[in-house]
VMD Tcl script that builds the backbone (N, CA, C; Angstrom):
set m [mol new atoms 336]
animate dup $m
set s [atomselect $m all]
$s set {name element resname resid chain x y z} {
  {N N MET 1 A 0.746 -1.485 0.095}
  {CA C MET 1 A 0.157 -0.352 -0.209}
  {C C MET 1 A 1.200 1.220 0.045}
  {N N GLN 2 A 1.977 1.188 0.800}
  {CA C GLN 2 A 2.666 1.961 0.535}
  {C C GLN 2 A 3.540 2.511 -0.493}
  {N N LYS 3 A 3.789 1.454 -1.510}
  {CA C LYS 3 A 4.449 1.927 -2.610}
  {C C LYS 3 A 3.948 2.287 -3.816}
  {N N ILE 4 A 2.613 2.316 -3.602}
  {CA C ILE 4 A 1.371 2.120 -4.276}
  {C C ILE 4 A 0.948 4.083 -4.235}
  {N N LEU 5 A 0.925 4.386 -3.021}
  {CA C LEU 5 A 0.753 5.780 -2.514}
  {C C LEU 5 A 1.759 6.514 -2.976}
  {N N TRP 6 A 3.311 6.117 -2.879}
  {CA C TRP 6 A 4.154 6.924 -3.207}
  {C C TRP 6 A 4.849 7.280 -4.439}
  {N N LYS 7 A 4.153 5.675 -5.186}
  {CA C LYS 7 A 4.096 6.354 -6.617}
  {C C LYS 7 A 3.031 7.687 -7.095}
  {N N SER 8 A 1.850 6.894 -6.658}
  {CA C SER 8 A 1.080 8.387 -6.596}
  {C C SER 8 A 1.498 9.741 -6.491}
  {N N TRP 9 A 2.130 9.617 -5.517}
  {CA C TRP 9 A 2.242 11.125 -5.181}
  {C C TRP 9 A 3.403 11.294 -5.797}
  {N N SER 10 A 4.269 10.540 -6.280}
  {CA C SER 10 A 5.484 11.072 -6.467}
  {C C SER 10 A 5.324 12.146 -7.733}
  {N N MET 11 A 3.848 11.056 -9.119}
  {CA C MET 11 A 3.288 10.935 -10.238}
  {C C MET 11 A 2.714 12.312 -10.582}
  {N N GLY 12 A 1.950 12.410 -9.297}
  {CA C GLY 12 A 1.673 13.658 -9.198}
  {C C GLY 12 A 2.878 14.892 -9.190}
  {N N LEU 13 A 3.400 14.472 -8.233}
  {CA C LEU 13 A 4.657 16.278 -8.142}
  {C C LEU 13 A 5.315 16.468 -9.147}
  {N N GLY 14 A 5.801 14.703 -9.818}
  {CA C GLY 14 A 6.054 15.317 -11.530}
  {C C GLY 14 A 5.344 15.807 -12.449}
  {N N ALA 15 A 3.943 15.526 -12.710}
  {CA C ALA 15 A 2.824 16.182 -13.275}
  {C C ALA 15 A 2.942 17.766 -12.872}
  {N N LEU 16 A 2.154 18.237 -11.694}
  {CA C LEU 16 A 2.955 19.353 -11.370}
  {C C LEU 16 A 4.450 20.334 -11.661}
  {N N LEU 17 A 5.028 19.036 -11.307}
  {CA C LEU 17 A 6.344 20.609 -11.930}
  {C C LEU 17 A 6.826 20.647 -13.365}
  {N N LEU 18 A 5.909 19.393 -13.830}
  {CA C LEU 18 A 6.050 19.924 -15.477}
  {C C LEU 18 A 4.984 20.798 -15.918}
  {N N ALA 19 A 3.898 21.070 -15.094}
  {CA C ALA 19 A 3.335 22.204 -15.701}
  {C C ALA 19 A 3.293 23.438 -15.203}
  {N N ALA 20 A 4.549 23.373 -13.913}
  {CA C ALA 20 A 4.414 24.571 -13.625}
  {C C ALA 20 A 5.843 25.215 -14.537}
  {N N SER 21 A 6.231 24.074 -15.064}
  {CA C SER 21 A 8.083 24.867 -16.460}
  {C C SER 21 A 7.472 24.863 -17.853}
  {N N GLY 22 A 5.680 25.148 -17.630}
  {CA C GLY 22 A 5.123 25.650 -18.872}
  {C C GLY 22 A 5.633 24.293 -20.288}
  {N N ALA 23 A 6.011 23.217 -20.274}
  {CA C ALA 23 A 6.108 21.948 -21.310}
  {C C ALA 23 A 4.949 21.389 -21.055}
  {N N SER 24 A 5.574 20.561 -22.069}
  {CA C SER 24 A 3.412 19.574 -22.288}
  {C C SER 24 A 4.652 17.967 -21.801}
  {N N ALA 25 A 3.843 17.790 -21.472}
  {CA C ALA 25 A 4.317 15.965 -21.382}
  {C C ALA 25 A 4.298 14.972 -22.631}
  {N N ASN 26 A 3.507 15.601 -23.764}
  {CA C ASN 26 A 4.088 14.946 -24.974}
  {C C ASN 26 A 5.116 15.736 -25.706}
  {N N ASP 27 A 5.747 16.357 -26.153}
  {CA C ASP 27 A 6.391 16.887 -26.474}
  {C C ASP 27 A 7.731 17.415 -26.672}
  {N N GLY 28 A 7.541 17.801 -25.569}
  {CA C GLY 28 A 8.154 18.799 -24.861}
  {C C GLY 28 A 8.030 20.577 -25.285}
  {N N ALA 29 A 7.176 20.616 -26.119}
  {CA C ALA 29 A 7.462 21.785 -26.434}
  {C C ALA 29 A 6.972 22.943 -25.447}
  {N N HIS 30 A 7.010 23.950 -25.041}
  {CA C HIS 30 A 6.860 25.347 -24.515}
  {C C HIS 30 A 5.516 25.590 -24.845}
  {N N ARG 31 A 4.721 25.705 -23.886}
  {CA C ARG 31 A 3.103 25.933 -23.970}
  {C C ARG 31 A 3.260 27.320 -24.807}
  {N N CYS 32 A 4.133 27.849 -25.553}
  {CA C CYS 32 A 4.392 29.638 -26.074}
  {C C CYS 32 A 4.741 29.510 -27.508}
  {N N ALA 33 A 5.377 28.074 -27.752}
  {CA C ALA 33 A 6.268 27.731 -28.873}
  {C C ALA 33 A 5.833 27.969 -30.144}
  {N N GLU 34 A 3.653 27.887 -30.306}
  {CA C GLU 34 A 3.152 27.845 -31.258}
  {C C GLU 34 A 2.971 29.526 -31.402}
  {N N VAL 35 A 3.248 30.501 -30.368}
  {CA C VAL 35 A 2.959 31.810 -30.515}
  {C C VAL 35 A 3.708 32.121 -31.093}
  {N N VAL 36 A 5.227 31.840 -30.731}
  {CA C VAL 36 A 6.634 32.594 -31.273}
  {C C VAL 36 A 7.049 31.656 -32.477}
  {N N ALA 37 A 6.491 30.942 -33.161}
  {CA C ALA 37 A 6.490 30.266 -34.224}
  {C C ALA 37 A 6.015 31.211 -35.422}
  {N N ALA 38 A 4.332 31.282 -35.103}
  {CA C ALA 38 A 4.008 32.476 -35.700}
  {C C ALA 38 A 4.216 34.141 -35.534}
  {N N GLU 39 A 5.312 34.600 -34.328}
  {CA C GLU 39 A 5.929 35.152 -34.661}
  {C C GLU 39 A 7.017 35.617 -35.619}
  {N N LEU 40 A 7.417 34.669 -35.463}
  {CA C LEU 40 A 9.039 34.401 -36.529}
  {C C LEU 40 A 8.522 33.778 -38.101}
  {N N LYS 41 A 7.753 33.508 -37.916}
  {CA C LYS 41 A 7.177 33.422 -39.931}
  {C C LYS 41 A 6.896 34.882 -39.959}
  {N N ALA 42 A 6.238 35.591 -39.329}
  {CA C ALA 42 A 5.812 36.784 -39.897}
  {C C ALA 42 A 6.380 38.175 -39.744}
  {N N LEU 43 A 8.106 37.513 -39.133}
  {CA C LEU 43 A 9.387 38.317 -39.366}
  {C C LEU 43 A 10.169 37.424 -40.483}
  {N N GLY 44 A 9.430 36.959 -41.639}
  {CA C GLY 44 A 10.084 35.964 -42.606}
  {C C GLY 44 A 11.639 35.412 -41.556}
  {N N ILE 45 A 11.525 34.890 -40.975}
  {CA C ILE 45 A 12.790 33.530 -40.141}
  {C C ILE 45 A 12.369 32.527 -40.602}
  {N N ALA 46 A 12.863 32.160 -41.648}
  {CA C ALA 46 A 12.127 30.164 -41.269}
  {C C ALA 46 A 12.929 29.389 -40.532}
  {N N GLN 47 A 12.128 28.257 -40.484}
  {CA C GLN 47 A 12.213 27.480 -38.966}
  {C C GLN 47 A 13.707 26.706 -39.146}
  {N N SER 48 A 14.752 26.508 -40.597}
  {CA C SER 48 A 16.070 26.649 -40.568}
  {C C SER 48 A 16.343 27.409 -40.223}
  {N N GLU 49 A 16.860 28.641 -39.872}
  {CA C GLU 49 A 17.247 29.601 -39.769}
  {C C GLU 49 A 17.861 29.692 -38.188}
  {N N ILE 50 A 17.126 29.175 -37.043}
  {CA C ILE 50 A 16.506 29.166 -35.830}
  {C C ILE 50 A 17.810 28.008 -35.183}
  {N N GLN 51 A 18.717 28.955 -34.637}
  {CA C GLN 51 A 19.869 27.718 -33.772}
  {C C GLN 51 A 19.640 27.523 -32.411}
  {N N SER 52 A 18.914 27.950 -31.768}
  {CA C SER 52 A 19.013 27.844 -30.748}
  {C C SER 52 A 17.247 28.667 -29.922}
  {N N GLU 53 A 16.532 27.832 -29.336}
  {CA C GLU 53 A 15.352 28.707 -28.400}
  {C C GLU 53 A 15.156 28.557 -27.413}
  {N N ALA 54 A 15.324 29.174 -26.277}
  {CA C ALA 54 A 14.584 28.916 -24.954}
  {C C ALA 54 A 14.014 29.864 -24.116}
  {N N TYR 55 A 13.485 29.855 -23.467}
  {CA C TYR 55 A 12.237 30.064 -22.864}
  {C C TYR 55 A 12.376 30.705 -21.125}
  {N N ARG 56 A 12.191 31.566 -21.126}
  {CA C ARG 56 A 12.696 31.928 -19.600}
  {C C ARG 56 A 11.137 33.099 -18.708}
  {N N ASN 57 A 11.057 32.499 -17.671}
  {CA C ASN 57 A 9.829 33.268 -17.373}
  {C C ASN 57 A 10.404 34.482 -16.760}
  {N N ARG 58 A 9.557 35.702 -16.575}
  {CA C ARG 58 A 10.166 36.798 -15.390}
  {C C ARG 58 A 8.897 36.762 -14.290}
  {N N PHE 59 A 9.622 36.960 -13.098}
  {CA C PHE 59 A 9.371 37.208 -12.114}
  {C C PHE 59 A 8.956 38.663 -10.817}
  {N N ARG 60 A 8.103 38.386 -10.662}
  {CA C ARG 60 A 8.407 39.799 -9.558}
  {C C ARG 60 A 8.327 38.828 -7.937}
  {N N THR 61 A 9.134 38.928 -6.797}
  {CA C THR 61 A 8.935 38.904 -6.065}
  {C C THR 61 A 8.886 39.582 -4.604}
  {N N SER 62 A 8.005 39.421 -4.302}
  {CA C SER 62 A 7.725 40.214 -3.294}
  {C C SER 62 A 7.757 39.407 -1.430}
  {N N ARG 63 A 7.335 40.019 -0.903}
  {CA C ARG 63 A 6.979 38.615 0.847}
  {C C ARG 63 A 6.210 37.462 1.131}
  {N N SER 64 A 4.967 38.021 -0.081}
  {CA C SER 64 A 3.794 37.154 -0.426}
  {C C SER 64 A 4.579 35.525 -1.011}
  {N N GLY 65 A 4.856 36.179 -1.536}
  {CA C GLY 65 A 5.974 35.324 -2.545}
  {C C GLY 65 A 6.404 35.784 -4.178}
  {N N GLN 66 A 6.834 35.108 -5.247}
  {CA C GLN 66 A 6.588 35.367 -6.439}
  {C C GLN 66 A 5.339 34.678 -7.428}
  {N N ARG 67 A 5.274 36.146 -8.275}
  {CA C ARG 67 A 3.847 35.913 -8.906}
  {C C ARG 67 A 5.183 36.108 -10.676}
  {N N VAL 68 A 4.921 35.167 -11.991}
  {CA C VAL 68 A 4.941 35.292 -13.116}
  {C C VAL 68 A 4.500 36.747 -13.406}
  {N N LEU 69 A 5.784 37.412 -14.499}
  {CA C LEU 69 A 4.892 38.371 -15.016}
  {C C LEU 69 A 4.736 38.549 -16.406}
  {N N GLY 70 A 5.780 37.184 -16.942}
  {CA C GLY 70 A 5.328 37.125 -18.568}
  {C C GLY 70 A 6.743 36.071 -19.229}
  {N N VAL 71 A 7.001 35.914 -20.136}
  {CA C VAL 71 A 7.719 34.419 -20.646}
  {C C VAL 71 A 8.503 35.767 -21.576}
  {N N ASP 72 A 9.786 35.081 -21.700}
  {CA C ASP 72 A 10.325 35.356 -23.098}
  {C C ASP 72 A 11.476 34.457 -23.418}
  {N N ALA 73 A 11.036 34.111 -24.543}
  {CA C ALA 73 A 11.697 33.176 -25.614}
  {C C ALA 73 A 13.041 33.880 -26.291}
  {N N TRP 74 A 14.148 33.464 -26.102}
  {CA C TRP 74 A 15.581 33.982 -26.733}
  {C C TRP 74 A 15.288 32.567 -27.877}
  {N N ILE 75 A 15.830 33.349 -28.879}
  {CA C ILE 75 A 16.234 33.022 -30.338}
  {C C ILE 75 A 17.757 32.875 -30.526}
  {N N GLY 76 A 18.148 32.160 -30.935}
  {CA C GLY 76 A 19.447 32.345 -31.850}
  {C C GLY 76 A 19.288 32.052 -32.910}
  {N N LEU 77 A 19.652 32.495 -34.110}
  {CA C LEU 77 A 19.804 32.656 -35.220}
  {C C LEU 77 A 21.124 32.553 -35.977}
  {N N GLU 78 A 20.715 31.894 -37.291}
  {CA C GLU 78 A 22.164 31.935 -37.498}
  {C C GLU 78 A 22.126 32.826 -38.486}
  {N N ARG 79 A 21.777 34.095 -38.769}
  {CA C ARG 79 A 22.485 35.464 -39.495}
  {C C ARG 79 A 22.549 36.225 -38.299}
  {N N CYS 80 A 22.447 35.820 -36.711}
  {CA C CYS 80 A 23.256 36.558 -35.813}
  {C C CYS 80 A 24.872 35.923 -35.482}
  {N N GLU 81 A 25.586 36.214 -35.291}
  {CA C GLU 81 A 26.748 36.122 -35.422}
  {C C GLU 81 A 26.846 36.217 -33.416}
  {N N SER 82 A 26.648 37.226 -32.593}
  {CA C SER 82 A 26.152 37.226 -31.579}
  {C C SER 82 A 24.735 37.544 -30.883}
  {N N GLY 83 A 24.527 37.921 -30.092}
  {CA C GLY 83 A 22.961 38.245 -29.917}
  {C C GLY 83 A 21.738 37.666 -30.379}
  {N N GLU 84 A 20.904 37.346 -29.545}
  {CA C GLU 84 A 18.892 36.724 -30.019}
  {C C GLU 84 A 18.022 37.736 -29.979}
  {N N LEU 85 A 17.806 37.037 -31.013}
  {CA C LEU 85 A 16.022 38.055 -30.944}
  {C C LEU 85 A 14.911 37.587 -29.745}
  {N N VAL 86 A 14.517 38.320 -29.304}
  {CA C VAL 86 A 13.837 37.959 -27.929}
  {C C VAL 86 A 12.103 38.380 -28.170}
  {N N VAL 87 A 11.336 37.209 -27.834}
  {CA C VAL 87 A 9.898 37.470 -28.045}
  {C C VAL 87 A 9.237 37.857 -26.717}
  {N N LYS 88 A 8.860 38.818 -26.177}
  {CA C LYS 88 A 8.094 39.497 -25.024}
  {C C LYS 88 A 7.160 39.305 -24.805}
  {N N MET 89 A 6.428 38.287 -23.918}
  {CA C MET 89 A 5.143 37.702 -23.356}
  {C C MET 89 A 4.815 38.027 -22.504}
  {N N ASN 90 A 3.649 38.003 -22.169}
  {CA C ASN 90 A 2.592 38.233 -21.044}
  {C C ASN 90 A 2.763 36.922 -20.579}
  {N N PRO 91 A 2.061 36.429 -19.430}
  {CA C PRO 91 A 1.824 34.948 -18.929}
  {C C PRO 91 A 1.246 34.243 -19.910}
  {N N GLN 92 A 0.033 35.386 -20.950}
  {CA C GLN 92 A -1.090 33.787 -21.423}
  {C C GLN 92 A -0.675 33.801 -23.072}
  {N N CYS 93 A 0.836 34.193 -22.662}
  {CA C CYS 93 A 1.697 34.442 -24.632}
  {C C CYS 93 A 1.349 35.418 -25.408}
  {N N ARG 94 A 0.846 36.258 -24.958}
  {CA C ARG 94 A 0.246 37.207 -26.237}
  {C C ARG 94 A 1.719 38.296 -25.966}
  {N N VAL 95 A 2.223 37.951 -27.515}
  {CA C VAL 95 A 3.383 39.589 -27.753}
  {C C VAL 95 A 3.052 40.491 -27.162}
  {N N GLU 96 A 3.698 41.369 -26.367}
  {CA C GLU 96 A 4.190 42.532 -26.008}
  {C C GLU 96 A 4.906 43.288 -27.088}
  {N N GLU 97 A 6.369 42.765 -26.556}
  {CA C GLU 97 A 7.190 43.288 -27.890}
  {C C GLU 97 A 8.504 41.903 -27.894}
  {N N VAL 98 A 8.891 42.432 -29.242}
  {CA C VAL 98 A 10.084 41.972 -30.270}
  {C C VAL 98 A 11.053 42.672 -30.450}
  {N N TYR 99 A 12.156 42.771 -30.151}
  {CA C TYR 99 A 13.241 43.347 -30.393}
  {C C TYR 99 A 14.895 42.033 -30.123}
  {N N THR 100 A 15.951 42.876 -30.859}
  {CA C THR 100 A 17.066 41.788 -30.881}
  {C C THR 100 A 18.224 42.504 -29.827}
  {N N VAL 101 A 19.044 41.737 -29.011}
  {CA C VAL 101 A 19.938 42.629 -28.167}
  {C C VAL 101 A 21.599 41.861 -28.626}
  {N N ARG 102 A 22.220 42.837 -28.223}
  {CA C ARG 102 A 24.037 42.086 -28.273}
  {C C ARG 102 A 23.906 42.309 -30.061}
  {N N GLY 103 A 23.744 43.325 -31.177}
  {CA C GLY 103 A 24.214 43.302 -32.234}
  {C C GLY 103 A 23.327 42.704 -33.248}
  {N N CYS 104 A 22.686 41.762 -32.988}
  {CA C CYS 104 A 21.348 40.999 -34.029}
  {C C CYS 104 A 20.507 41.926 -34.357}
  {N N ASP 105 A 20.825 41.773 -35.795}
  {CA C ASP 105 A 19.896 42.898 -36.410}
  {C C ASP 105 A 18.744 42.276 -37.217}
  {N N VAL 106 A 17.455 42.349 -36.700}
  {CA C VAL 106 A 16.112 41.667 -37.611}
  {C C VAL 106 A 15.340 42.588 -37.705}
  {N N PRO 107 A 15.002 42.993 -39.589}
  {CA C PRO 107 A 14.635 43.453 -39.790}
  {C C PRO 107 A 12.819 43.381 -39.159}
  {N N GLY 108 A 11.574 44.616 -39.084}
  {CA C GLY 108 A 11.102 44.876 -38.184}
  {C C GLY 108 A 10.867 44.361 -36.792}
  {N N ALA 109 A 12.368 44.333 -36.020}
  {CA C ALA 109 A 12.569 44.528 -34.442}
  {C C ALA 109 A 13.229 45.205 -34.210}
  {N N ASN 110 A 12.886 45.163 -33.095}
  {CA C ASN 110 A 13.460 46.714 -32.050}
  {C C ASN 110 A 15.144 46.509 -32.134}
  {N N SER 111 A 16.035 46.859 -31.394}
  {CA C SER 111 A 17.214 46.559 -31.715}
  {C C SER 111 A 17.789 47.028 -30.491}
  {N N TYR 112 A 18.480 46.862 -29.514}
  {CA C TYR 112 A 18.428 47.156 -28.489}
  {C C TYR 112 A 20.481 46.885 -27.742}
}
mol reanalyze $m
mol bondsrecalc $m
mol representation Tube
mol addrep $m
């Protein structure tokens, strides 16, 4: 009985951690991946040009805990020797801004 309860508890914890990370159990894709793909397509960036893709949550920490303010997708592109394209989104994956950093230049995106 203890073994069954432990397995159920650990499986539940794993599902909770997976949901909190924003990943999908089926394909490992981030929950905002489709929104980012559409944004890249609108900018004329082919899937084959993407070298790396990382998602980072933005948090606000207070005495009552942490709150997710949004999600940033950092995209490494072949055309950028250094720097990345960033798709800044709210917690529901709505795009707030698209910009580049560290010398990466993409037409249609602000550059900082």
